[in-house]
Steps between C-alpha positions, in 0.01 A plus 500: 500500500462862385409776737203723420635791703666773293726587790669160475572543129651850503871560517601816685740735325809622681465834677679806372744638751416863576865597521600312189541610143171341394296741713653816351280708269669550161601852396279480191197448725582815699546701179174370356321580825645853501389564143153369582486727806602806295239423236234458767594830665493679164162351419358600840642852459346545157171356623494745793569790263212381285267482798603844629482680165335838540513477880841661553528877454751614243777747576371771270235576245436239240647587161255592228569454131579818309274542201664710235258706296600696195501873552479775244809715475 
């Protein structure tokens, strides 16, 4: 006779020991996470500069283009 309960038909998987080698995070995962964090920080920094454009005072006068006009000698 078959059981209709799903709990009777499942097979539990063995637990991973927290101190064992199976629980360690691979180095590649840490490197990938670090790269993702750096990209996110760069993106947030550029986004904040975009939002604050024109709000921060500059150190000196803004440069103006020099227009050269011909002069008579």
